C-alpha positions in Angstrom: 2.2 56.8 -39.2 4.6 58.4 -36.8 8.2 58.1 -37.6 10.4 56.4 -34.9 14.0 57.1 -34.1 16.4 55.1 -36.1 17.5 51.9 -34.2 21.1 52.1 -35.4 23.9 54.6 -35.8 23.4 57.0 -38.7 24.6 56.1 -42.1 28.1 57.2 -43.1 28.4 60.8 -44.2 29.5 59.7 -47.7 26.5 57.4 -48.3 24.9 57.8 -51.7 21.9 60.1 -52.0 18.5 58.4 -51.6 17.5 59.3 -55.1 20.7 57.7 -56.5 20.0 54.5 -54.6 16.5 54.4 -56.0 17.7 54.9 -59.5 20.6 52.4 -59.3 18.3 49.7 -57.9 15.7 50.4 -60.6 18.2 50.5 -63.5 20.5 47.6 -62.5 19.1 45.3 -59.8 17.0 42.5 -61.4 14.9 41.4 -58.4 13.4 37.9 -57.9 10.0 37.7 -59.7 10.6 41.0 -61.4 7.9 42.1 -63.9 9.9 42.2 -67.0 7.3 44.2 -68.9 8.0 47.0 -66.4 11.8 46.6 -66.5 13.5 49.8 -65.3 10.1 51.2 -64.2 9.4 49.4 -61.0 10.7 51.0 -57.8 10.9 48.8 -54.7 10.5 50.0 -51.2 13.9 50.4 -49.7 14.4 49.1 -46.1 17.1 51.0 -44.2 17.2 49.3 -40.8 15.6 46.6 -38.7 15.5 45.7 -35.0 13.4 43.0 -33.2 10.2 42.5 -35.2 10.4 45.9 -36.9 11.9 47.3 -40.1 12.4 50.9 -41.0 11.9 52.1 -44.6 13.7 54.9 -46.4 11.1 57.4 -45.2 11.7 56.5 -41.6 8.4 54.6 -41.1 8.5 51.7 -38.6 6.7 48.6 -39.8 5.9 45.3 -38.1 7.5 42.6 -40.3 4.4 40.4 -40.8 6.1 37.8 -43.1 9.3 37.7 -41.1 11.5 38.6 -44.1 10.8 35.6 -46.3 9.5 33.2 -43.5 12.9 33.2 -41.9 13.7 35.8 -39.2 13.1 33.6 -36.2 15.2 35.4 -33.5 14.4 38.9 -34.8 16.6 41.6 -36.3 19.7 43.3 -34.9 20.8 40.5 -32.5 24.2 41.6 -31.2 25.2 38.1 -30.2 24.7 37.0 -33.7 26.7 39.9 -35.1 29.6 39.0 -32.7 29.5 35.3 -33.7 29.6 36.1 -37.4 32.3 38.7 -37.0 34.4 36.4 -34.8 34.3 33.6 -37.3 35.1 36.0 -40.2 38.2 37.0 -38.3 39.1 33.4 -37.4 38.6 31.8 -40.8 36.1 33.1 -43.4 36.2 30.1 -45.7 37.3 26.5 -46.1 36.8 24.4 -49.2 34.3 21.6 -48.5 36.0 19.4 -51.1 39.4 19.2 -49.4 38.8 20.3 -45.8 36.2 20.9 -43.1 35.8 23.5 -40.3 34.9 23.3 -36.7 31.5 25.1 -37.2 30.5 22.7 -40.0 31.4 19.6 -38.0 29.6 20.9 -34.9 26.5 22.0 -36.8 26.2 18.7 -38.7 26.2 16.9 -35.3 23.6 19.3 -33.8 21.3 18.9 -36.8 21.6 15.1 -36.5 20.6 15.5 -32.8 17.6 17.7 -33.6 16.3 15.8 -36.6 13.9 12.9 -35.9 14.8 9.2 -36.0 17.8 8.1 -38.0 18.2 11.3 -40.0 21.9 11.6 -39.1 23.6 12.6 -42.3 23.8 16.3 -43.3 24.7 17.6 -46.7 25.1 21.4 -46.5 23.7 23.6 -49.3 23.4 27.3 -50.1 19.6 27.5 -49.4 16.3 25.8 -49.7 16.3 25.4 -53.5 19.6 23.6 -53.5 18.6 21.5 -50.5 15.6 20.3 -52.5 17.8 19.7 -55.6 20.1 17.6 -53.4 17.2 15.5 -52.0 15.9 14.7 -55.5 19.4 14.0 -56.9 19.9 11.6 -54.0 16.8 9.7 -55.0 18.2 9.5 -58.6 21.6 8.5 -57.3 20.1 5.7 -55.1 18.0 4.2 -57.9 20.9 4.2 -60.3 23.0 2.4 -57.7 20.2 -0.1 -57.2 19.9 -0.8 -60.9 16.5 0.9 -61.2 17.1 3.7 -63.6 13.4 3.8 -64.5 12.4 4.6 -60.9 12.7 8.4 -61.2 9.2 9.9 -61.3 8.6 12.5 -58.6 5.2 13.0 -57.0 4.6 16.5 -55.9 1.5 18.5 -55.0 -0.4 21.4 -56.6 0.1 24.6 -54.7 3.5 23.3 -53.5 6.6 25.5 -53.7 10.1 24.0 -53.5 12.4 26.6 -55.0 13.9 28.3 -58.1 16.7 26.0 -59.2 15.9 23.7 -62.1 14.9 20.5 -60.2 13.2 22.5 -57.4 11.2 24.5 -59.9 10.2 21.4 -61.8 8.4 20.0 -58.7 6.8 23.4 -57.8 3.0 23.2 -58.5 1.8 26.8 -58.2 -0.5 27.0 -61.2 -0.8 30.8 -61.2 2.9 31.3 -62.0 3.0 32.9 -65.4 6.5 31.5 -66.0 8.3 31.4 -69.3 11.1 29.3 -67.8 11.3 25.6 -68.6 10.6 23.2 -65.8 11.1 19.7 -67.2 14.3 18.6 -65.5 12.6 15.4 -64.3 9.4 13.5 -64.8 6.9 14.9 -62.3 3.3 14.1 -61.5 1.3 16.6 -59.5 -1.3 15.4 -57.0 -4.5 17.6 -56.8 -4.9 20.4 -54.3 -5.1 19.2 -50.7 -6.6 22.4 -49.3 -9.7 21.6 -47.2 -11.1 25.0 -48.0 -11.6 23.8 -51.6 -13.5 20.7 -50.7 -17.0 20.3 -52.2 -20.0 21.7 -50.3 -21.2 19.2 -47.8 -18.1 17.0 -47.7 -16.5 16.4 -44.3 -12.8 17.0 -43.7 -12.5 13.2 -43.0 -13.9 12.4 -46.4 -11.7 15.0 -48.0 -8.7 13.4 -46.4 -9.8 10.0 -47.8 -10.1 11.6 -51.3 -6.6 13.1 -51.1 -5.0 9.9 -49.9 -6.8 8.2 -52.8 -5.2 10.7 -55.2 -1.8 9.3 -54.2 -2.9 5.7 -54.4 -4.5 6.3 -57.8 -1.3 8.0 -59.1 0.8 5.1 -58.0 -1.5 2.6 -59.6 -1.6 4.5 -62.8 2.1 5.3 -63.1 3.5 2.2 -61.4 5.4 2.1 -58.1 8.4 0.6 -60.0 8.7 4.0 -61.8 8.2 6.4 -58.8 11.2 7.4 -56.9 10.1 10.0 -54.4 7.2 12.0 -53.0 8.1 15.6 -51.9 5.7 17.4 -49.6 5.8 20.5 -47.4 4.1 19.7 -44.1 2.3 23.0 -44.6 2.2 24.3 -48.2 3.4 27.8 -47.3 3.8 29.9 -50.4 0.8 28.1 -51.9 -1.3 29.8 -49.2 -0.5 28.3 -45.8 -2.5 25.2 -46.7 -2.8 22.7 -43.8 -3.7 19.3 -45.1 -6.4 17.4 -43.3 -5.5 15.6 -40.1 -4.0 12.2 -40.7 -3.0 12.9 -44.3 0.7 13.0 -43.7 0.8 9.7 -41.8 -1.3 7.9 -44.3 0.7 9.1 -47.3 4.0 8.3 -45.6 2.8 4.7 -44.9 1.8 4.3 -48.6 5.2 5.5 -49.8 6.9 3.1 -47.4 4.9 0.2 -48.7 5.9 1.0 -52.3 9.5 1.9 -51.6 9.0 5.5 -52.6 11.3 8.0 -50.7 9.4 10.5 -48.7 11.0 14.0 -48.7 9.7 16.4 -46.1 10.4 20.0 -47.3 10.7 21.9 -44.0 12.4 25.0 -45.4 9.6 27.0 -43.8 8.2 24.8 -41.0 11.6 23.9 -39.6 13.4 25.8 -36.7 10.5 26.8 -34.5 7.8 28.1 -36.9 5.4 25.5 -35.4 7.1 25.4 -32.0 9.5 22.6 -32.7 12.8 22.2 -34.4 11.2 20.1 -37.1 7.4 19.6 -37.6 7.5 16.2 -39.5 7.6 14.0 -36.4 6.7 16.3 -33.5 3.6 17.8 -35.2 2.6 15.4 -37.9 3.9 12.1 -36.6 5.9 11.0 -39.6 9.5 9.8 -40.1 10.7 11.1 -43.5 13.6 9.6 -45.5 15.0 13.1 -46.0 14.3 16.6 -44.6 15.2 19.8 -46.4 15.8 22.9 -44.4 17.1 26.5 -44.7 15.6 29.9 -43.8 15.1 29.7 -40.0 18.3 27.6 -39.7 20.2 30.9 -39.5 17.2 33.2 -38.8 18.0 34.8 -42.2 21.3 36.3 -41.0 23.3 34.4 -43.6 22.3 32.0 -46.5 22.5 28.3 -45.6 20.6 25.2 -46.3 20.8 21.5 -45.6 19.5 18.2 -46.8 19.3 15.7 -43.9 19.4 12.1 -45.1 18.4 9.0 -43.1 20.9 6.2 -42.2 18.7 3.8 -44.0 19.0 5.7 -47.3 22.8 6.1 -46.8 23.2 2.4 -46.3 21.4 1.7 -49.5 23.7 4.1 -51.3 26.5 1.6 -50.5 25.0 -1.0 -52.9 27.8 -3.1 -54.3 27.9 -2.0 -57.9 31.4 -0.7 -57.8 32.8 2.6 -56.3 30.7 5.7 -56.7 31.1 9.3 -55.7 28.3 11.6 -54.4 28.9 14.2 -57.1 26.8 17.0 -55.5 27.9 20.0 -53.6 28.6 23.7 -53.7 31.5 26.1 -53.3 29.7 27.4 -50.1 28.6 24.0 -48.7 29.2 24.1 -45.0 30.5 27.7 -45.2 32.1 28.3 -41.8 30.7 31.7 -41.2 27.1 30.6 -42.1 27.5 27.5 -39.9 28.7 29.7 -37.0 25.6 31.8 -37.5 23.4 28.7 -37.4 25.0 27.4 -34.2 24.5 30.8 -32.5 20.9 30.8 -33.8 20.2 27.4 -32.2 22.0 28.5 -29.0 19.9 31.6 -28.7 16.6 29.8 -29.4 17.4 27.1 -26.8 18.6 29.5 -24.1 15.7 32.0 -24.6 13.0 29.3 -24.8 11.8 30.5 -28.2 10.2 27.1 -29.1 8.3 27.2 -25.8 7.4 30.8 -26.4 5.9 29.8 -29.8 3.9 27.0 -28.3 2.6 29.2 -25.5 1.4 32.0 -27.8 0.2 29.8 -30.6 -3.4 29.7 -29.2 -3.5 33.5 -29.0 -2.0 33.9 -32.5 -4.4 31.5 -34.1 -7.4 33.0 -32.2 -6.7 36.5 -33.4 -6.3 35.0 -37.0 -9.6 33.1 -36.7 -11.5 36.2 -35.6 -10.9 37.7 -39.0 -13.0 35.1 -40.6 -16.1 37.2 -39.8 -15.0 40.1 -42.0 -17.2 40.4 -45.1 -14.2 40.3 -47.5 -12.7 37.2 -46.0 -13.3 33.7 -47.4 -11.0 31.7 -45.2 -8.4 31.9 -42.5 -6.1 29.1 -41.7 -2.8 28.4 -40.0 -0.8 26.6 -37.4 1.9 27.7 -35.0 3.2 31.1 -36.0 2.0 30.6 -39.6 -1.2 32.0 -40.9 -3.1 33.3 -44.0 -6.1 35.5 -44.6 -7.7 34.6 -48.0 -10.2 37.0 -49.5 -13.4 35.8 -51.1 -13.0 35.6 -54.9 -14.0 38.9 -56.7 -16.9 39.0 -59.1 -14.7 37.9 -62.0 -12.4 35.6 -60.0 -9.5 36.7 -62.2 -5.8 36.9 -61.4 -5.8 40.7 -62.0 -8.7 41.1 -59.7 -7.0 39.1 -56.9 -3.7 40.9 -57.4 -5.5 44.2 -57.1 -6.9 43.2 -53.7 -3.5 42.2 -52.5 -1.9 45.5 -53.6 -4.6 47.6 -52.0 -4.4 45.7 -48.7 -0.6 45.9 -48.7 -0.7 49.7 -49.2 -3.4 50.2 -46.6 -1.5 48.2 -43.9 1.8 49.8 -44.7 0.3 53.2 -44.1 -0.6 52.0 -40.6 2.7 50.3 -39.8 2.4 46.7 -40.9 4.4 45.1 -43.8 2.6 42.3 -45.6 3.5 39.8 -48.2 0.4 39.6 -50.4 -0.1 36.6 -52.5 -2.8 37.6 -55.0 -5.9 37.6 -52.8 -4.1 36.3 -49.7 -1.9 37.8 -47.0 0.5 35.5 -45.3 1.9 35.8 -41.8 5.1 34.3 -40.3 6.4 37.1 -38.0 9.7 36.8 -36.1 9.2 34.2 -33.4 10.1 36.7 -30.6 6.9 38.6 -31.2 4.9 39.2 -28.0 1.2 38.8 -27.3 0.7 42.6 -27.4 2.5 42.8 -30.7 0.4 40.0 -32.1 -2.6 42.0 -31.2 -1.2 45.1 -32.8 -0.4 43.2 -36.0 -3.9 41.7 -36.4 -5.6 45.0 -35.3 -3.8 46.7 -38.2 -4.8 44.0 -40.6 -8.5 44.3 -39.5 -8.4 48.0 -40.2 -6.6 47.4 -43.4 -9.4 45.0 -44.6 -11.9 47.8 -43.7 -10.0 50.2 -45.9 -9.8 47.8 -48.7 -13.6 47.3 -48.6 -14.0 51.0 -48.9 -11.5 51.5 -51.7 -12.7 48.6 -53.8 -16.3 49.6 -53.6 -15.6 53.2 -54.4 -13.0 52.7 -57.2 -14.2 52.4 -60.8 -14.2 48.9 -62.2 -11.1 48.0 -64.2 -9.1 50.6 -62.2 
């Protein structure tokens, strides 16, 4: 791949040598999901710069950012307006304690989120990211049921393949069965509902019958556990890290109605789907027609420029928290809740998205994005393609053995092949997920999927020519 000119001023003359940076990162930086059996052996690609939809690595290669950072770079990299807004707030006031004070950016952003969220979700509790937003939602359920004198109503319903974060509660409701974790995840009683992926339905079953079966899974769980013991159902509108799983049509509305009948709080985890990924500020109501009791968000809230999350709670839930059992304090919060600089970044992000019509842009280009994705279904390596909005996944057919190592090898080879041609992927075992910056153009969508198609061809060649077990 041809090297492109650097999109930024050169690094300072006294910058550490590249080999030193590699060594320091390898020896001292414990990355998320680091393979501990290879501690101090793994060397990560180092990114040096980014602009628009592209990142530049330490070798000067320009790559399309297929996963959009970590599902979060909505307005693209290197936005000068965002840099000015962040710098301006830093100089004005970098921090205010959320325990004893507030700030203008926090107050304005809380109001804006209340305006953008559906229905009566008018109460915003700021967090540090998606995991802490999920923890806040689950703790709110616990707080509520303690206030109402129902301490036994604490079981959480979640779904297989769902991902909700890395903090203790959030990890406890994460249902990715292929995680080889040695961490405990028993912070709360959790019941996982079976996989909702229509791709996994039995041969000959219609998607309508599959939807009926998945709704029945929820009803059966409630009957077995008892509605008087279940406090909340947490669900991503699309199960993103689980493989961009889009539940069958009507599933969300039907499960929300069941939860309402049984007084089970419905938590919509929109950490990925919020802020334009499906062409709307939030997908719960606009796309899936449901009114949750709480929404969690993060990632696209600031387009990844600074860490910030929020748990948005309905007026109905807040009114019930006022149950007259004596005074009570909402003992939940973080040193950086409502951080003024992060809130200023979120406000500028929303302003840019509104002014530049980014939501409309996503809706206009979604048919093209999804058509290019769908065309890959004909490749002999591909078992399924699926997505919605600017979200998509290509899932390879299971290998002969169907093992984790076999699937991981596929992902690694595809990642390497695409990087050689200028596309950065985020392989998940035998899947490659896509959530590019929302500013991507039609021509860039074509370039991205053209590279992926060539990458699949290269994988087919390498996997057939490589010795087994290699």
